[in-house]
MIMI-968686 format. One record per residue (C-alpha): residue in one letter; x, y, z. Coordinates in nm, 4 decimals, always signed. Layout:
<rs>
{type:A, X:X, Y:Y, Z:Z}
...
</rs>
This chain:
<rs>
{type:M, X:-4.4185, Y:+7.7772, Z:+24.3513}
{type:K, X:-4.6836, Y:+7.7033, Z:+24.6114}
{type:R, X:-4.4968, Y:+7.7028, Z:+24.9434}
{type:L, X:-4.2535, Y:+7.9464, Z:+25.1016}
{type:L, X:-4.0528, Y:+7.8597, Z:+25.4124}
{type:Y, X:-3.9105, Y:+8.1722, Z:+25.5761}
{type:L, X:-3.6109, Y:+8.0913, Z:+25.7992}
{type:A, X:-3.5282, Y:+8.3609, Z:+26.0550}
{type:N, X:-3.2730, Y:+8.3165, Z:+26.3321}
{type:I, X:-3.4352, Y:+8.5798, Z:+26.5551}
{type:R, X:-3.6164, Y:+8.6124, Z:+26.8856}
{type:L, X:-3.9871, Y:+8.6447, Z:+26.8157}
{type:P, X:-4.1622, Y:+8.8602, Z:+26.9094}
{type:T, X:-3.8843, Y:+9.1139, Z:+26.9422}
{type:E, X:-3.8643, Y:+9.4892, Z:+26.9902}
{type:K, X:-3.6234, Y:+9.5071, Z:+26.6938}
{type:A, X:-3.7527, Y:+9.6353, Z:+26.3599}
{type:H, X:-3.6604, Y:+9.3164, Z:+26.1755}
{type:G, X:-3.9243, Y:+9.1242, Z:+26.3709}
{type:I, X:-4.2208, Y:+9.3212, Z:+26.2401}
{type:A, X:-4.0666, Y:+9.3406, Z:+25.8923}
{type:I, X:-4.0345, Y:+8.9626, Z:+25.8684}
{type:M, X:-4.3858, Y:+8.9099, Z:+26.0023}
{type:R, X:-4.5303, Y:+9.1620, Z:+25.7561}
{type:A, X:-4.3442, Y:+8.9990, Z:+25.4679}
{type:C, X:-4.4829, Y:+8.6568, Z:+25.5616}
{type:E, X:-4.8326, Y:+8.8025, Z:+25.5881}
{type:A, X:-4.7997, Y:+8.9592, Z:+25.2416}
{type:F, X:-4.6630, Y:+8.6387, Z:+25.0869}
{type:A, X:-4.9596, Y:+8.4517, Z:+25.2346}
{type:R, X:-5.2041, Y:+8.7100, Z:+25.0980}
{type:A, X:-5.0469, Y:+8.6505, Z:+24.7566}
{type:G, X:-5.1680, Y:+8.2898, Z:+24.7773}
{type:L, X:-4.8632, Y:+8.1041, Z:+24.9076}
{type:D, X:-4.8619, Y:+7.8469, Z:+25.1866}
{type:V, X:-4.6175, Y:+8.0221, Z:+25.4225}
{type:T, X:-4.4352, Y:+7.8859, Z:+25.7268}
{type:L, X:-4.1987, Y:+8.0973, Z:+25.9362}
{type:I, X:-3.9334, Y:+7.8925, Z:+26.1176}
{type:V, X:-3.7568, Y:+8.0579, Z:+26.4141}
{type:P, X:-3.5536, Y:+7.9448, Z:+26.7178}
{type:R, X:-3.7413, Y:+7.8762, Z:+27.0413}
{type:R, X:-3.6251, Y:+8.1724, Z:+27.2508}
{type:S, X:-3.7529, Y:+8.3623, Z:+27.5519}
{type:T, X:-3.9026, Y:+8.7105, Z:+27.5154}
{type:T, X:-4.0300, Y:+8.9809, Z:+27.7477}
{type:I, X:-4.3059, Y:+9.0831, Z:+27.5055}
{type:R, X:-4.6475, Y:+8.9563, Z:+27.6043}
{type:G, X:-4.8563, Y:+8.7467, Z:+27.3691}
{type:D, X:-4.7539, Y:+8.5501, Z:+27.0647}
{type:A, X:-4.6029, Y:+8.7196, Z:+26.7608}
{type:F, X:-4.9364, Y:+8.7539, Z:+26.5793}
{type:A, X:-5.0961, Y:+8.9350, Z:+26.8727}
{type:A, X:-4.7865, Y:+9.1437, Z:+26.9499}
{type:Y, X:-4.7657, Y:+9.2799, Z:+26.5970}
{type:G, X:-5.1337, Y:+9.2770, Z:+26.5008}
{type:I, X:-5.0698, Y:+9.0322, Z:+26.2162}
{type:D, X:-5.3311, Y:+8.8138, Z:+26.0458}
{type:R, X:-5.2955, Y:+8.4451, Z:+26.1369}
{type:S, X:-5.2637, Y:+8.3595, Z:+25.7702}
{type:F, X:-4.9384, Y:+8.1637, Z:+25.8029}
{type:R, X:-4.7771, Y:+7.9259, Z:+26.0484}
{type:I, X:-4.4876, Y:+7.9784, Z:+26.2875}
{type:E, X:-4.2733, Y:+7.6791, Z:+26.3807}
{type:T, X:-3.9883, Y:+7.6787, Z:+26.6322}
{type:V, X:-3.6726, Y:+7.4730, Z:+26.6589}
{type:P, X:-3.4686, Y:+7.4144, Z:+26.9776}
{type:A, X:-3.2263, Y:+7.6875, Z:+27.0826}
{type:I, X:-2.9878, Y:+7.7626, Z:+27.3695}
{type:E, X:-3.0720, Y:+8.1149, Z:+27.4820}
{type:R, X:-2.7375, Y:+8.2016, Z:+27.6391}
{type:L, X:-2.5558, Y:+8.1409, Z:+27.3097}
{type:Y, X:-2.7196, Y:+8.4547, Z:+27.1717}
{type:T, X:-2.5784, Y:+8.6797, Z:+27.4428}
{type:H, X:-2.2239, Y:+8.5551, Z:+27.5008}
{type:G, X:-2.0161, Y:+8.7002, Z:+27.2201}
{type:A, X:-1.9374, Y:+8.6338, Z:+26.8561}
{type:L, X:-1.8223, Y:+8.2717, Z:+26.8948}
{type:A, X:-2.1328, Y:+8.1757, Z:+27.0919}
{type:S, X:-2.3488, Y:+8.3543, Z:+26.8357}
{type:R, X:-2.1961, Y:+8.1462, Z:+26.5570}
{type:A, X:-2.2741, Y:+7.8357, Z:+26.7591}
{type:A, X:-2.6345, Y:+7.9548, Z:+26.7942}
{type:T, X:-2.6555, Y:+8.0036, Z:+26.4175}
{type:F, X:-2.5171, Y:+7.6554, Z:+26.3568}
{type:L, X:-2.7691, Y:+7.5066, Z:+26.6004}
{type:F, X:-3.0497, Y:+7.6868, Z:+26.4183}
{type:F, X:-2.9096, Y:+7.5594, Z:+26.0878}
{type:L, X:-2.9265, Y:+7.2015, Z:+26.2170}
{type:G, X:-3.2762, Y:+7.2514, Z:+26.3544}
{type:A, X:-3.4017, Y:+7.3959, Z:+26.0266}
{type:A, X:-3.2321, Y:+7.1193, Z:+25.8275}
{type:S, X:-3.4049, Y:+6.8548, Z:+26.0385}
{type:R, X:-3.7417, Y:+7.0123, Z:+25.9554}
{type:L, X:-3.6600, Y:+7.0395, Z:+25.5872}
{type:L, X:-3.5549, Y:+6.6765, Z:+25.5475}
{type:V, X:-3.9166, Y:+6.5626, Z:+25.5825}
{type:R, X:-4.0674, Y:+6.8319, Z:+25.3588}
{type:S, X:-4.1441, Y:+6.8129, Z:+24.9909}
{type:R, X:-3.9031, Y:+6.9935, Z:+24.7620}
{type:K, X:-4.1679, Y:+7.0313, Z:+24.4933}
{type:D, X:-4.2986, Y:+7.3874, Z:+24.4489}
{type:T, X:-4.1196, Y:+7.4999, Z:+24.7682}
{type:V, X:-3.8798, Y:+7.7922, Z:+24.8136}
{type:L, X:-3.6643, Y:+7.8793, Z:+25.1156}
{type:Y, X:-3.6429, Y:+8.2489, Z:+25.1985}
{type:T, X:-3.3998, Y:+8.3896, Z:+25.4542}
{type:R, X:-3.1962, Y:+8.6914, Z:+25.5608}
{type:E, X:-2.9172, Y:+8.4659, Z:+25.6948}
{type:V, X:-2.6279, Y:+8.4075, Z:+25.4544}
{type:A, X:-2.5116, Y:+8.1231, Z:+25.6823}
{type:L, X:-2.8300, Y:+7.9303, Z:+25.5926}
{type:T, X:-2.7740, Y:+7.9258, Z:+25.2163}
{type:P, X:-2.6036, Y:+7.5808, Z:+25.2323}
{type:L, X:-2.9566, Y:+7.4453, Z:+25.2912}
{type:A, X:-2.9789, Y:+7.4687, Z:+24.9123}
{type:L, X:-2.7756, Y:+7.1473, Z:+24.9103}
{type:L, X:-3.0882, Y:+6.9713, Z:+25.0398}
{type:G, X:-3.2557, Y:+7.0391, Z:+24.7068}
{type:F, X:-3.4486, Y:+7.3587, Z:+24.7849}
{type:P, X:-3.4035, Y:+7.6825, Z:+24.5905}
{type:V, X:-3.2928, Y:+7.9531, Z:+24.8365}
{type:I, X:-3.3688, Y:+8.3238, Z:+24.8077}
{type:L, X:-3.1451, Y:+8.5444, Z:+25.0241}
{type:E, X:-3.2589, Y:+8.8900, Z:+25.1382}
{type:I, X:-2.9531, Y:+9.0971, Z:+25.2259}
{type:H, X:-2.9543, Y:+9.3890, Z:+25.4700}
{type:H, X:-2.5812, Y:+9.3999, Z:+25.5479}
{type:V, X:-2.2618, Y:+9.2802, Z:+25.3855}
{type:F, X:-2.0168, Y:+9.1905, Z:+25.6613}
{type:G, X:-1.6606, Y:+9.2274, Z:+25.5407}
{type:K, X:-1.5170, Y:+9.1578, Z:+25.1990}
{type:S, X:-1.4398, Y:+8.7901, Z:+25.2372}
{type:L, X:-1.4580, Y:+8.5407, Z:+24.9579}
{type:G, X:-1.6383, Y:+8.3166, Z:+25.2044}
{type:Y, X:-1.9346, Y:+8.5530, Z:+25.2209}
{type:A, X:-1.9560, Y:+8.5688, Z:+24.8427}
{type:A, X:-1.9322, Y:+8.1894, Z:+24.8166}
{type:L, X:-2.2243, Y:+8.1459, Z:+25.0553}
{type:A, X:-2.4292, Y:+8.4132, Z:+24.8776}
{type:R, X:-2.3761, Y:+8.2374, Z:+24.5449}
{type:L, X:-2.5552, Y:+7.9311, Z:+24.6801}
{type:A, X:-2.8767, Y:+8.1348, Z:+24.6730}
{type:R, X:-3.0806, Y:+8.1219, Z:+24.3541}
{type:G, X:-3.1523, Y:+8.4928, Z:+24.3840}
{type:L, X:-3.0678, Y:+8.7866, Z:+24.6109}
{type:V, X:-3.3083, Y:+9.0569, Z:+24.7278}
{type:V, X:-3.1050, Y:+9.3575, Z:+24.8468}
{type:I, X:-3.2503, Y:+9.6582, Z:+25.0274}
{type:S, X:-3.0411, Y:+9.9353, Z:+24.8695}
{type:P, X:-2.8620, Y:+9.9965, Z:+24.5390}
{type:F, X:-2.5398, Y:+10.0491, Z:+24.7339}
{type:L, X:-2.5558, Y:+9.6972, Z:+24.8760}
{type:K, X:-2.6026, Y:+9.5718, Z:+24.5229}
{type:E, X:-2.2839, Y:+9.7526, Z:+24.4214}
{type:K, X:-2.0946, Y:+9.5945, Z:+24.7132}
{type:L, X:-2.2124, Y:+9.2490, Z:+24.6155}
{type:A, X:-2.1241, Y:+9.3070, Z:+24.2510}
{type:R, X:-1.7700, Y:+9.3924, Z:+24.3618}
{type:L, X:-1.7656, Y:+9.0567, Z:+24.5428}
{type:G, X:-1.8415, Y:+8.8866, Z:+24.2122}
{type:I, X:-2.2192, Y:+8.8358, Z:+24.2389}
{type:P, X:-2.3770, Y:+8.8798, Z:+23.8932}
{type:E, X:-2.6203, Y:+9.1714, Z:+23.8852}
{type:S, X:-2.8710, Y:+8.9516, Z:+23.7003}
{type:R, X:-2.9120, Y:+8.7453, Z:+24.0190}
{type:M, X:-3.0060, Y:+9.0495, Z:+24.2294}
{type:T, X:-3.3040, Y:+9.2785, Z:+24.2658}
{type:V, X:-3.3284, Y:+9.5917, Z:+24.4796}
{type:E, X:-3.6293, Y:+9.6151, Z:+24.7105}
{type:P, X:-3.6226, Y:+9.8578, Z:+25.0037}
{type:S, X:-3.8207, Y:+9.7913, Z:+25.3213}
{type:G, X:-4.1996, Y:+9.8134, Z:+25.3286}
{type:V, X:-4.4874, Y:+9.9665, Z:+25.5196}
{type:D, X:-4.8315, Y:+9.8584, Z:+25.6343}
{type:L, X:-5.0525, Y:+10.1363, Z:+25.5031}
{type:A, X:-5.3527, Y:+10.0218, Z:+25.7059}
{type:T, X:-5.1526, Y:+10.0926, Z:+26.0226}
{type:F, X:-4.9659, Y:+10.4105, Z:+25.9332}
{type:A, X:-5.1650, Y:+10.5876, Z:+25.6607}
{type:I, X:-5.4257, Y:+10.7021, Z:+25.9108}
{type:T, X:-5.5707, Y:+11.0471, Z:+25.9628}
{type:L, X:-5.5981, Y:+11.1697, Z:+26.3205}
{type:P, X:-5.6052, Y:+11.5342, Z:+26.4347}
{type:R, X:-5.2844, Y:+11.6291, Z:+26.6174}
{type:E, X:-5.4564, Y:+11.7460, Z:+26.9329}
{type:E, X:-5.6695, Y:+11.4310, Z:+26.9537}
{type:A, X:-5.3579, Y:+11.2147, Z:+26.9146}
{type:R, X:-5.1766, Y:+11.4106, Z:+27.1860}
{type:T, X:-5.4700, Y:+11.3777, Z:+27.4233}
{type:R, X:-5.4820, Y:+11.0033, Z:+27.3637}
{type:L, X:-5.1084, Y:+10.9719, Z:+27.4351}
{type:D, X:-5.0970, Y:+11.2196, Z:+27.7255}
{type:L, X:-4.8581, Y:+11.4487, Z:+27.5382}
{type:P, X:-4.8313, Y:+11.8276, Z:+27.5775}
{type:R, X:-5.0883, Y:+12.0236, Z:+27.3802}
{type:G, X:-5.0642, Y:+12.3687, Z:+27.2332}
{type:R, X:-4.6904, Y:+12.3491, Z:+27.1578}
{type:A, X:-4.4886, Y:+12.2340, Z:+26.8579}
{type:L, X:-4.3960, Y:+11.8678, Z:+26.8771}
{type:V, X:-4.1038, Y:+11.7001, Z:+26.6971}
{type:A, X:-4.1123, Y:+11.3205, Z:+26.7007}
{type:Y, X:-3.8907, Y:+11.0209, Z:+26.6378}
{type:T, X:-4.0426, Y:+10.6713, Z:+26.6446}
{type:G, X:-3.8830, Y:+10.3277, Z:+26.6447}
{type:N, X:-3.5708, Y:+10.1712, Z:+26.7917}
{type:F, X:-3.3248, Y:+10.4119, Z:+26.9499}
{type:M, X:-3.0187, Y:+10.2055, Z:+26.8499}
{type:T, X:-2.9280, Y:+9.9384, Z:+26.5958}
{type:M, X:-2.6422, Y:+9.6870, Z:+26.6092}
{type:G, X:-2.4856, Y:+9.8878, Z:+26.8911}
{type:E, X:-2.4939, Y:+10.2142, Z:+26.6942}
{type:E, X:-2.6835, Y:+10.5295, Z:+26.7921}
{type:K, X:-2.9494, Y:+10.6370, Z:+26.5448}
{type:G, X:-2.9267, Y:+11.0111, Z:+26.6025}
{type:L, X:-3.1362, Y:+11.0806, Z:+26.9110}
{type:R, X:-2.8417, Y:+11.2635, Z:+27.0663}
{type:T, X:-2.8561, Y:+11.5072, Z:+26.7732}
{type:L, X:-3.2302, Y:+11.5583, Z:+26.8198}
{type:L, X:-3.1894, Y:+11.6286, Z:+27.1918}
{type:K, X:-2.9097, Y:+11.8742, Z:+27.1207}
{type:A, X:-3.1267, Y:+12.0464, Z:+26.8581}
{type:L, X:-3.3994, Y:+12.1025, Z:+27.1170}
{type:R, X:-3.1734, Y:+12.3640, Z:+27.2766}
{type:E, X:-3.2278, Y:+12.5839, Z:+26.9691}
{type:I, X:-3.6001, Y:+12.5423, Z:+26.8994}
{type:D, X:-3.9146, Y:+12.6062, Z:+27.1005}
{type:A, X:-4.0631, Y:+12.2580, Z:+27.0736}
{type:I, X:-4.1269, Y:+11.9360, Z:+27.2609}
{type:G, X:-3.9149, Y:+11.6404, Z:+27.1470}
{type:V, X:-4.0737, Y:+11.2966, Z:+27.1615}
{type:A, X:-3.8961, Y:+10.9647, Z:+27.1020}
{type:A, X:-4.1057, Y:+10.6480, Z:+27.1245}
{type:G, X:-3.9952, Y:+10.2881, Z:+27.0779}
{type:G, X:-3.6750, Y:+10.2373, Z:+27.2765}
{type:S, X:-3.5853, Y:+9.9804, Z:+27.5369}
{type:E, X:-3.6022, Y:+10.0652, Z:+27.9077}
{type:K, X:-3.2231, Y:+10.0909, Z:+27.9180}
{type:E, X:-3.2139, Y:+10.3181, Z:+27.6134}
{type:C, X:-3.4836, Y:+10.5475, Z:+27.7541}
{type:A, X:-3.2784, Y:+10.5866, Z:+28.0735}
{type:R, X:-2.9627, Y:+10.6567, Z:+27.8740}
{type:Y, X:-3.1175, Y:+10.9317, Z:+27.6623}
{type:A, X:-3.2987, Y:+11.0808, Z:+27.9621}
{type:E, X:-2.9538, Y:+11.1381, Z:+28.1127}
{type:I, X:-2.8308, Y:+11.2957, Z:+27.7877}
{type:A, X:-3.1378, Y:+11.5236, Z:+27.7858}
{type:R, X:-3.0455, Y:+11.6370, Z:+28.1367}
{type:E, X:-2.6876, Y:+11.7044, Z:+28.0254}
{type:Y, X:-2.8164, Y:+11.9226, Z:+27.7409}
{type:G, X:-3.0606, Y:+12.1033, Z:+27.9694}
{type:V, X:-3.3719, Y:+11.9924, Z:+27.7773}
{type:A, X:-3.5091, Y:+11.7256, Z:+28.0114}
{type:D, X:-3.8279, Y:+11.9287, Z:+28.0636}
{type:R, X:-3.8965, Y:+11.9162, Z:+27.6879}
{type:A, X:-3.7877, Y:+11.5601, Z:+27.6107}
{type:V, X:-4.0439, Y:+11.2799, Z:+27.6258}
{type:L, X:-3.8913, Y:+10.9299, Z:+27.6012}
{type:R, X:-4.1144, Y:+10.6243, Z:+27.5839}
{type:G, X:-4.0462, Y:+10.2560, Z:+27.5406}
{type:F, X:-4.1340, Y:+9.9740, Z:+27.3031}
{type:M, X:-4.4970, Y:+9.9640, Z:+27.1917}
{type:P, X:-4.7143, Y:+9.8111, Z:+26.9171}
{type:Q, X:-4.6997, Y:+9.9672, Z:+26.5724}
{type:R, X:-5.0554, Y:+10.0960, Z:+26.5926}
{type:E, X:-4.9505, Y:+10.3075, Z:+26.8899}
{type:L, X:-4.6378, Y:+10.4320, Z:+26.7108}
{type:A, X:-4.8694, Y:+10.5459, Z:+26.4300}
{type:V, X:-5.0604, Y:+10.7614, Z:+26.6786}
{type:Y, X:-4.7328, Y:+10.9209, Z:+26.7947}
{type:Q, X:-4.6626, Y:+11.0142, Z:+26.4344}
{type:Q, X:-5.0065, Y:+11.1712, Z:+26.4024}
{type:A, X:-4.9354, Y:+11.3737, Z:+26.7168}
{type:A, X:-4.6251, Y:+11.5310, Z:+26.5601}
{type:D, X:-4.5790, Y:+11.8543, Z:+26.3690}
{type:V, X:-4.2523, Y:+11.7242, Z:+26.2239}
{type:L, X:-4.0973, Y:+11.3756, Z:+26.2099}
{type:V, X:-3.7190, Y:+11.3416, Z:+26.2170}
{type:M, X:-3.4603, Y:+11.0843, Z:+26.1085}
{type:P, X:-3.1298, Y:+11.2281, Z:+26.2405}
{type:F, X:-2.9140, Y:+10.9299, Z:+26.1417}
{type:P, X:-2.5356, Y:+10.9667, Z:+26.1763}
{type:D, X:-2.2996, Y:+10.9332, Z:+25.8821}
{type:T, X:-2.1531, Y:+10.5856, Z:+25.9356}
{type:P, X:-2.0986, Y:+10.3046, Z:+25.6823}
{type:H, X:-2.4156, Y:+10.1258, Z:+25.7938}
{type:F, X:-2.6445, Y:+10.4281, Z:+25.7642}
{type:R, X:-2.4742, Y:+10.5520, Z:+25.4484}
{type:S, X:-2.5021, Y:+10.2333, Z:+25.2431}
{type:D, X:-2.6586, Y:+9.9353, Z:+25.4206}
{type:M, X:-2.9902, Y:+10.0492, Z:+25.5641}
{type:S, X:-3.3459, Y:+10.0839, Z:+25.4420}
{type:P, X:-3.5148, Y:+10.2102, Z:+25.7589}
{type:V, X:-3.8694, Y:+10.0870, Z:+25.8167}
{type:K, X:-3.9412, Y:+10.4151, Z:+25.9960}
{type:M, X:-3.8828, Y:+10.6089, Z:+25.6732}
{type:F, X:-4.1730, Y:+10.4372, Z:+25.5004}
{type:E, X:-4.3902, Y:+10.4671, Z:+25.8104}
{type:Y, X:-4.3155, Y:+10.8404, Z:+25.8212}
{type:M, X:-4.3989, Y:+10.8728, Z:+25.4512}
{type:A, X:-4.7355, Y:+10.7037, Z:+25.5025}
{type:S, X:-4.8200, Y:+10.9207, Z:+25.8047}
{type:G, X:-4.8798, Y:+11.2430, Z:+25.6160}
{type:R, X:-4.6468, Y:+11.4427, Z:+25.8411}
{type:P, X:-4.3443, Y:+11.6396, Z:+25.7098}
{type:I, X:-4.0039, Y:+11.4710, Z:+25.7387}
{type:V, X:-3.6596, Y:+11.6112, Z:+25.8200}
{type:S, X:-3.3805, Y:+11.3625, Z:+25.7553}
{type:S, X:-3.0055, Y:+11.3341, Z:+25.7537}
{type:D, X:-2.8775, Y:+11.3699, Z:+25.3984}
{type:L, X:-2.7515, Y:+11.0181, Z:+25.3242}
{type:P, X:-2.7433, Y:+10.8171, Z:+24.9998}
{type:T, X:-2.9690, Y:+10.5430, Z:+25.1394}
{type:I, X:-3.2364, Y:+10.8011, Z:+25.2221}
{type:R, X:-3.1926, Y:+10.9838, Z:+24.8911}
{type:S, X:-3.2556, Y:+10.6555, Z:+24.7078}
{type:V, X:-3.6194, Y:+10.6820, Z:+24.8226}
{type:L, X:-3.6872, Y:+11.0420, Z:+24.9303}
{type:S, X:-3.6093, Y:+11.3637, Z:+24.7424}
{type:D, X:-3.6287, Y:+11.7390, Z:+24.7934}
{type:D, X:-3.9929, Y:+11.7098, Z:+24.6859}
{type:T, X:-4.0788, Y:+11.4758, Z:+24.9735}
{type:A, X:-3.8496, Y:+11.5708, Z:+25.2644}
{type:V, X:-3.6063, Y:+11.8280, Z:+25.4039}
{type:F, X:-3.2432, Y:+11.7177, Z:+25.4268}
{type:V, X:-2.9758, Y:+11.8289, Z:+25.6722}
{type:P, X:-2.6082, Y:+11.7320, Z:+25.7200}
{type:P, X:-2.5768, Y:+11.4253, Z:+25.9468}
{type:G, X:-2.4855, Y:+11.5082, Z:+26.3049}
{type:D, X:-2.5491, Y:+11.8824, Z:+26.2642}
{type:A, X:-2.7887, Y:+11.9693, Z:+26.5476}
{type:S, X:-2.8088, Y:+12.3371, Z:+26.4508}
{type:A, X:-2.9035, Y:+12.2511, Z:+26.0930}
{type:L, X:-3.1668, Y:+12.0091, Z:+26.2230}
{type:A, X:-3.3070, Y:+12.2798, Z:+26.4507}
{type:R, X:-3.3210, Y:+12.5327, Z:+26.1636}
{type:A, X:-3.4951, Y:+12.2865, Z:+25.9312}
{type:V, X:-3.7563, Y:+12.2011, Z:+26.1930}
{type:A, X:-3.8103, Y:+12.5704, Z:+26.2764}
{type:D, X:-3.8529, Y:+12.6554, Z:+25.9065}
{type:L, X:-4.1222, Y:+12.3880, Z:+25.8660}
{type:L, X:-4.3003, Y:+12.5035, Z:+26.1811}
{type:A, X:-4.3000, Y:+12.8584, Z:+26.0422}
{type:D, X:-4.4275, Y:+12.7454, Z:+25.7006}
{type:P, X:-4.6881, Y:+12.4713, Z:+25.7597}
{type:L, X:-4.8154, Y:+12.4860, Z:+25.4008}
{type:R, X:-4.4724, Y:+12.3815, Z:+25.2740}
{type:G, X:-4.4732, Y:+12.0943, Z:+25.5231}
{type:E, X:-4.8148, Y:+11.9839, Z:+25.4044}
{type:R, X:-4.6994, Y:+11.9799, Z:+25.0419}
{type:L, X:-4.3917, Y:+11.7722, Z:+25.1237}
{type:A, X:-4.5938, Y:+11.5330, Z:+25.3374}
{type:A, X:-4.8633, Y:+11.4867, Z:+25.0711}
{type:R, X:-4.6036, Y:+11.3923, Z:+24.8077}
{type:A, X:-4.4310, Y:+11.1523, Z:+25.0483}
{type:K, X:-4.7612, Y:+10.9868, Z:+25.1340}
{type:E, X:-4.8408, Y:+10.9390, Z:+24.7679}
{type:T, X:-4.4986, Y:+10.7798, Z:+24.7118}
{type:A, X:-4.5444, Y:+10.5445, Z:+25.0093}
{type:A, X:-4.7998, Y:+10.3362, Z:+24.8173}
{type:R, X:-4.5168, Y:+10.1851, Z:+24.6103}
{type:Y, X:-4.3628, Y:+10.0453, Z:+24.9288}
{type:A, X:-4.6727, Y:+9.8800, Z:+25.0747}
{type:W, X:-4.5875, Y:+9.5271, Z:+25.1869}
{type:D, X:-4.8258, Y:+9.3697, Z:+24.9350}
{type:A, X:-4.6744, Y:+9.5679, Z:+24.6477}
{type:R, X:-4.3203, Y:+9.4878, Z:+24.7600}
{type:S, X:-4.3923, Y:+9.1180, Z:+24.8054}
{type:G, X:-4.5571, Y:+9.1024, Z:+24.4643}
{type:R, X:-4.2385, Y:+9.2288, Z:+24.3002}
{type:V, X:-4.0253, Y:+8.9916, Z:+24.5074}
{type:L, X:-4.2425, Y:+8.6951, Z:+24.4085}
{type:Q, X:-4.2130, Y:+8.7892, Z:+24.0419}
{type:F, X:-3.8346, Y:+8.7953, Z:+24.0823}
{type:I, X:-3.8379, Y:+8.4558, Z:+24.2580}
{type:R, X:-4.0448, Y:+8.2973, Z:+23.9817}
{type:E, X:-3.8019, Y:+8.4308, Z:+23.7224}
{type:R, X:-3.5056, Y:+8.2930, Z:+23.9168}
{type:I, X:-3.6443, Y:+7.9420, Z:+23.9741}
{type:S, X:-3.8061, Y:+7.8899, Z:+23.6335}
</rs>
């Protein structure tokens, strides 16, 4: 295998976590020696600069675009399927003129697996299993191999009849050069114009995913019970306004700092500014079994103590030696866990040091190396 074509039906650059994850994966595949091309639809974006500049990614691979109709992506499920089909046709037209020799297609889109009929081996990375239909399983079987981000997704797919031998489990990754930095808290707070001299609890990354809240409401409610500043960085303008209103309802608006989308290098500084980092995810099917949050690995690399909702997907990576767990949706428990860490900083330092050591396994280069070994085994 010499070439990898990554097909992603996404807006690029995007404020969503999958954008940076896909770009980092392509960068790591290229560093491993592959000729990598990322193929995406030609869509509008409000983020300035091209994807390489927006994410701080090495220009070690190419990005190609295929025609798209923007309004199809925002007008409901039927229009979205039409957008996917249009992307399928656009990608197929590009593939018809490419060599099949030593080339692999890589995608997160199960609807693109029929491209295997053009003579390319397809590797499917799965982040969600939508429904229990035989149709989904039939499409997944067209892939030569499946990379799944949690052991629970693997179990779901096995129940759909996918042989376990065709799957490997690889959670999300982290760019250690960006997040494994060391910056004094007060210096980070000065740089970001954040309050100094008070405890600071932070959440970084998207505020919502697929229409679901990611727990910021719980964090804001917890602020009523602890003497700390709460910071959330990485939401959209609309989301920041929404949670600002919730903060006012809870009476903590004077201690809630909400900031919008920003480059990863800036998110890393927010993490360095924190005394405690939180992941207050709710207990829903997605968070319980389908996710592998990028923020978890970023938090681990940061060297700051973590308080997280106690969910199987989180437990598959973190343990009581690397984080503090609380019941999902329990604001009082979250407040107590944060207060305990603030009162015992040495314990927090021990947890954070173990988490940071564990993060090395999930570096993008390490992850991509294991994925490439799996691909070579599947196509040999």
